[in-house]
Kinemage of the C-alpha trace (Angstrom):
@kinemage 1
@onewidth
@group {chain A} dominant
@subgroup {mainchain}
@vectorlist {calphas} color= white
{ca met a 1} P -64.475 -33.382 -76.923
{ca phe a 2} L -61.202 -31.256 -78.157
{ca cys a 3} L -62.467 -28.567 -75.931
{ca ser a 4} L -62.439 -30.579 -72.916
{ca ser a 5} L -59.280 -31.778 -73.715
{ca leu a 6} L -57.875 -28.520 -73.960
{ca asn a 7} L -59.488 -27.409 -70.399
{ca ser a 8} L -58.095 -30.933 -69.001
{ca leu a 9} L -54.618 -29.217 -69.934
{ca ala a 10} L -55.107 -26.165 -68.733
{ca gly a 11} L -55.855 -27.423 -65.527
{ca arg a 12} L -52.425 -29.501 -65.104
{ca arg a 13} L -50.410 -26.483 -66.215
{ca asn a 14} L -52.386 -24.734 -63.207
{ca ser a 15} L -51.805 -27.506 -60.602
{ca phe a 16} L -48.003 -27.318 -61.892
{ca arg a 17} L -47.613 -23.782 -61.261
{ca leu a 18} L -49.224 -24.165 -57.696
{ca val a 19} L -46.917 -27.313 -56.484
{ca ala a 20} L -43.788 -24.961 -58.219
{ca leu a 21} L -44.993 -22.141 -56.027
{ca leu a 22} L -45.319 -24.227 -53.356
{ca val a 23} L -41.841 -25.682 -53.229
{ca leu a 24} L -40.174 -22.006 -54.156
{ca ser a 25} L -41.899 -20.899 -51.015
{ca leu a 26} L -40.419 -23.892 -48.901
{ca leu a 27} L -37.064 -23.429 -50.203
{ca ala a 28} L -37.085 -19.597 -49.340
{ca gly a 29} L -38.376 -20.627 -45.919
{ca arg a 30} L -35.774 -22.950 -45.280
{ca gly a 31} L -33.070 -20.347 -46.198
{ca ala a 32} L -34.211 -17.960 -44.151
{ca leu a 33} L -34.204 -20.750 -41.210
{ca ala a 34} L -30.820 -21.155 -42.047
{ca gln a 35} L -29.503 -17.878 -41.544
{ca pro a 36} L -29.612 -17.702 -37.977
{ca glu a 37} L -27.529 -20.399 -38.034
{ca ala a 38} L -24.777 -19.024 -39.666
{ca lys a 39} L -24.872 -16.129 -37.274
{ca val a 40} L -24.669 -18.202 -34.323
{ca glu a 41} L -21.331 -19.901 -36.064
{ca thr a 42} L -19.827 -16.217 -36.838
{ca ala a 43} L -20.275 -15.435 -33.392
{ca gln a 44} L -18.955 -18.787 -31.845
{ca gln a 45} L -15.801 -18.500 -34.165
{ca lys a 46} L -15.311 -14.592 -32.816
{ca thr a 47} L -15.493 -15.967 -29.159
{ca ser a 48} L -13.009 -18.613 -30.389
{ca asp a 49} L -10.689 -16.093 -32.085
{ca ala a 50} L -10.623 -13.817 -28.944
{ca ala a 51} L -10.108 -16.934 -26.388
{ca ala a 52} L -7.335 -17.828 -28.491
{ca gly a 53} L -5.708 -14.351 -27.990
{ca glu a 54} L -5.887 -14.321 -24.322
{ca ser a 55} L -2.375 -13.561 -22.538
{ca tyr a 56} L -1.592 -14.480 -18.819
{ca glu a 57} L 1.041 -13.106 -16.852
{ca thr a 58} L 2.389 -12.931 -12.892
{ca phe a 59} L 4.256 -10.059 -11.705
{ca thr a 60} L 6.329 -10.169 -8.732
{ca leu a 61} L 6.619 -6.739 -6.893
{ca asn a 62} L 10.366 -6.521 -5.838
{ca asn a 63} L 9.907 -3.053 -4.376
{ca thr a 64} L 6.320 -2.994 -2.933
{ca thr a 65} L 6.292 -5.442 0.317
{ca asp a 66} L 3.522 -3.741 2.202
{ca gln a 67} L 0.371 -5.332 2.179
{ca gly a 68} L -1.572 -2.198 2.226
{ca asp a 69} L 0.847 -0.791 -0.621
{ca ile a 70} L 0.228 -4.546 -2.792
{ca arg a 71} L -3.446 -4.188 -2.540
{ca glu a 72} L -3.005 -0.735 -3.878
{ca val a 73} L -1.373 -1.770 -6.822
{ca ala a 74} L -3.706 -4.458 -7.458
{ca asn a 75} L -6.848 -1.889 -7.107
{ca asp a 76} L -4.820 0.348 -9.779
{ca leu a 77} L -4.783 -2.538 -12.126
{ca arg a 78} L -8.421 -3.382 -11.451
{ca asn a 79} L -9.465 0.188 -12.000
{ca met a 80} L -7.581 0.645 -15.363
{ca leu a 81} L -8.263 -2.789 -16.814
{ca pro a 82} L -11.889 -3.304 -16.008
{ca gln a 83} L -12.398 -6.474 -18.503
{ca ala a 84} L -9.151 -8.092 -17.287
{ca arg a 85} L -9.141 -10.940 -14.550
{ca ile a 86} L -6.593 -9.684 -11.701
{ca tyr a 87} L -6.026 -11.908 -8.665
{ca gln a 88} L -3.550 -10.227 -5.553
{ca met a 89} L -1.268 -12.810 -3.986
{ca ser a 90} L -0.021 -10.741 -0.839
{ca ala a 91} L 1.801 -13.706 0.694
{ca gln a 92} L 4.199 -14.185 -2.490
{ca gly a 93} L 3.894 -10.236 -3.098
{ca ala a 94} L 2.645 -11.380 -6.427
{ca ile a 95} L -0.320 -10.084 -9.122
{ca ser a 96} L -1.865 -12.080 -11.928
{ca val a 97} L -3.432 -10.783 -14.477
{ca ala a 98} L -5.463 -12.280 -17.445
{ca gly a 99} L -6.594 -10.889 -20.473
{ca thr a 100} L -6.241 -9.666 -24.091
{ca ala a 101} L -2.408 -9.408 -25.204
{ca arg a 102} L -3.055 -5.351 -25.039
{ca glu a 103} L -4.139 -5.862 -21.587
{ca val a 104} L -1.168 -7.578 -20.402
{ca gln a 105} L 1.478 -5.248 -22.002
{ca leu a 106} L -0.503 -2.336 -20.126
{ca ala a 107} L -0.484 -4.024 -16.913
{ca arg a 108} L 3.324 -4.769 -17.313
{ca arg a 109} L 3.810 -1.034 -17.888
{ca ile a 110} L 1.722 0.062 -15.130
{ca val a 111} L 3.532 -2.350 -12.393
{ca ala a 112} L 7.034 -1.060 -13.692
{ca glu a 113} L 5.611 2.117 -12.875
{ca leu a 114} L 4.818 1.806 -9.609
{ca asp a 115} L 7.100 -0.672 -8.266
{ca arg a 116} L 9.683 1.417 -7.903
{ca pro a 117} L 12.337 1.379 -4.980
{ca arg a 118} L 11.059 3.609 -2.171
{ca arg a 119} L 13.176 6.621 -1.173
{ca ser a 120} L 14.644 6.720 2.466
{ca tyr a 121} L 15.627 9.712 4.127
{ca arg a 122} L 18.516 9.302 6.768
{ca leu a 123} L 18.079 11.783 9.770
{ca thr a 124} L 20.808 13.020 12.010
{ca tyr a 125} L 19.137 14.988 14.772
{ca ser a 126} L 21.799 16.600 17.246
{ca leu a 127} L 20.830 17.675 20.946
{ca tyr a 128} L 22.987 20.579 22.530
{ca glu a 129} L 23.011 21.606 25.697
{ca leu a 130} L 22.721 25.530 26.578
{ca glu a 131} L 24.526 27.944 29.225
{ca asn a 132} L 23.828 31.204 28.945
{ca gly a 133} L 22.347 30.935 25.282
{ca lys a 134} L 25.746 28.913 23.965
{ca arg a 135} L 26.477 25.264 23.326
{ca val a 136} L 28.558 23.840 25.586
{ca ser a 137} L 27.940 19.912 24.531
{ca ser a 138} L 26.141 17.701 22.079
{ca arg a 139} L 25.032 14.738 20.910
{ca ser a 140} L 23.918 12.826 17.725
{ca phe a 141} L 21.650 10.394 16.836
{ca thr a 142} L 21.328 8.956 13.121
{ca leu a 143} L 17.970 7.103 12.019
{ca asn a 144} L 16.861 5.967 8.630
{ca val a 145} L 13.175 6.412 7.596
{ca ala a 146} L 11.040 5.720 4.424
{ca pro a 147} L 7.733 7.872 4.221
{ca gly a 148} L 4.949 5.961 5.987
{ca gln a 149} L 7.016 4.803 8.288
{ca arg a 150} L 8.624 4.823 11.904
{ca ala a 151} L 11.573 4.396 13.540
{ca tyr a 152} L 12.668 4.417 17.050
{ca leu a 153} L 15.846 4.976 19.031
{ca arg a 154} L 16.454 4.382 22.907
{ca gln a 155} L 19.052 4.959 25.028
{ca gly a 156} L 19.691 4.657 28.936
{ca ser a 157} L 19.075 2.489 31.477
{ca arg a 158} L 16.231 0.207 32.690
{ca ile a 159} L 15.588 1.060 36.581
{ca pro a 160} L 13.987 -1.579 38.797
{ca ile a 161} L 11.304 -0.628 41.236
{ca leu a 162} L 9.940 -2.339 43.856
{ca thr a 163} L 6.234 -2.257 43.223
{ca gly a 164} L 5.078 -4.574 46.205
{ca ala a 165} L 6.295 -7.938 48.052
{ca ser a 166} L 5.226 -11.369 47.458
{ca pro a 167} L 2.836 -13.319 50.215
{ca thr a 168} L 5.323 -15.963 50.273
{ca ala a 169} L 8.724 -15.595 51.006
{ca asp a 170} L 10.089 -17.991 48.010
{ca lys a 171} L 8.576 -15.894 45.176
{ca gly a 172} L 10.348 -12.425 46.265
{ca ala a 173} L 9.473 -9.015 45.358
{ca his a 174} L 7.246 -7.794 42.799
{ca val a 175} L 9.418 -5.333 40.583
{ca gln a 176} L 8.603 -3.119 37.505
{ca tyr a 177} L 11.320 -1.529 35.090
{ca ile a 178} L 11.201 1.701 33.802
{ca asp a 179} L 13.260 3.229 31.160
{ca ile a 180} L 15.708 6.273 32.169
{ca gly a 181} L 17.499 7.942 29.533
{ca leu a 182} L 16.272 9.162 25.992
{ca asn a 183} L 13.463 8.172 23.648
{ca leu a 184} L 13.629 9.342 20.196
{ca glu a 185} L 10.441 8.451 17.551
{ca val a 186} L 10.060 9.874 14.027
{ca ser a 187} L 7.897 9.482 11.157
{ca ile a 188} L 7.531 10.430 7.632
{ca glu a 189} L 4.435 11.067 6.227
{ca gly a 190} L 2.866 12.722 2.558
{ca ala a 191} L 3.839 12.221 -1.157
{ca pro a 192} L 7.229 13.650 -2.269
{ca gly a 193} L 7.636 17.351 -2.486
{ca ser a 194} L 5.313 17.508 0.840
{ca leu a 195} L 6.641 15.589 3.007
{ca arg a 196} L 6.530 16.353 6.569
{ca leu a 197} L 8.700 15.148 9.414
{ca his a 198} L 7.309 14.104 12.815
{ca thr a 199} L 9.739 14.257 15.681
{ca lys a 200} L 8.925 13.302 19.685
{ca leu a 201} L 11.665 13.158 21.852
{ca glu a 202} L 11.546 12.295 25.442
{ca gln a 203} L 14.061 12.694 28.235
{ca thr a 204} L 13.670 10.875 31.378
{ca ser a 205} L 16.326 11.342 34.648
{ca leu a 206} L 16.453 10.435 38.530
{ca gly a 207} L 15.715 13.111 40.973
{ca asp a 208} L 17.720 13.624 43.909
{ca glu a 209} L 15.298 14.373 46.395
{ca pro a 210} L 13.040 11.594 47.745
{ca ser a 211} L 9.697 10.912 47.006
{ca gly a 212} L 8.353 10.798 50.055
{ca leu a 213} L 6.583 7.334 49.524
{ca gly a 214} L 9.797 5.060 50.320
{ca ala a 215} L 13.276 4.903 49.735
{ca gln a 216} L 12.578 2.226 46.947
{ca asp a 217} L 10.205 4.787 44.889
{ca pro a 218} L 12.397 7.360 43.189
{ca val a 219} L 11.422 10.595 41.551
{ca ile a 220} L 11.444 10.643 37.681
{ca arg a 221} L 12.178 13.814 36.092
{ca gln a 222} L 10.903 14.226 32.231
{ca ser a 223} L 10.970 16.488 29.591
{ca val a 224} L 8.954 15.573 26.292
{ca phe a 225} L 9.826 17.844 22.990
{ca glu a 226} L 6.788 17.151 19.834
{ca glu a 227} L 7.514 19.112 16.531
{ca ala a 228} L 6.112 18.689 13.288
{ca ser a 229} L 8.329 20.242 10.428
{ca val a 230} L 8.536 20.133 6.323
{ca leu a 231} L 11.470 17.727 5.329
{ca thr a 232} L 14.069 19.502 3.722
{ca pro a 233} L 16.900 17.145 2.678
{ca gly a 234} L 20.446 18.524 3.044
{ca lys a 235} L 19.267 21.549 5.107
{ca ala a 236} L 19.850 21.892 9.164
{ca ile a 237} L 16.457 22.475 10.939
{ca leu a 238} L 16.309 23.661 14.275
{ca leu a 239} L 13.104 22.356 15.533
{ca gly a 240} L 13.324 23.947 18.739
{ca ala a 241} L 14.295 23.828 22.717
{ca phe a 242} L 13.441 22.833 25.609
{ca ala a 243} L 14.026 22.277 29.489
{ca ala a 244} L 16.750 19.411 29.916
{ca ala a 245} L 15.542 17.029 32.555
{ca gly a 246} L 17.209 16.654 35.566
{ca gly a 247} L 18.972 20.414 35.954
{ca pro a 248} L 18.641 24.007 34.769
{ca lys a 249} L 19.921 23.604 31.107
{ca thr a 250} L 18.096 24.219 28.115
{ca ala a 251} L 18.557 21.671 25.100
{ca glu a 252} L 18.114 22.332 21.441
{ca val a 253} L 17.012 20.191 18.848
{ca glu a 254} L 18.154 20.197 15.433
{ca val a 255} L 17.984 18.150 12.503
{ca val a 256} L 19.436 17.439 9.238
{ca ser a 257} L 18.384 15.129 6.363
{ca glu a 258} L 19.521 13.642 3.183
{ca val a 259} L 17.982 10.993 0.531
{ca ile a 260} L 19.286 7.560 0.481
{ca leu a 261} L 18.069 4.961 -2.023
């Protein structure tokens, strides 16, 4: 009977040990399941901290007004700051940047370096008439132009030419106007240090002889001069010479450029 009591006590101890081991296993399992939740909370906290450090700024371009140039500035920002959000507002001449404080600070530096006053050039053209190789008269024209732009000059008269009569007398004749005189077109292309100047000069005049088609159809004499040269500020450049329209004289074209801000 005593042995039976001992056996019963040993069985209870074993049962208690099994229950204790089962409880410890459950507690350990709950701890393992709770660990990913702690990681999720940490990631959420990091996301919240990043959002709290986000910055935003809109940059107004004061010197860059061309739509293509504004687009180039925005593309530069997108390439330099691939993680930032960048929006271009061409109508307002502005670019908005959203990102970290460091990204916005870098964007501010990039915009300041790119949005600088564009350097322009004052071009003074001189047109000389020659007789026996000597300059006997001259005319000068001045235009201001910036790289990537064109400038035009028109000087002369508009001559009406009768092109036909109207079938009804009340509507009158058909008249077309043509420009007689001097047309000058210039442009500058390239980057600073390697700028090229393109010049096109057209000179027209009315001839004295009849055209043979009718008294209302004049003869128009025309001379066209076109030249590309390296832009050298402060130095007079002789572009070339051509036969002047309306006479036997020869004309020389010279240009002097200077930098203006």
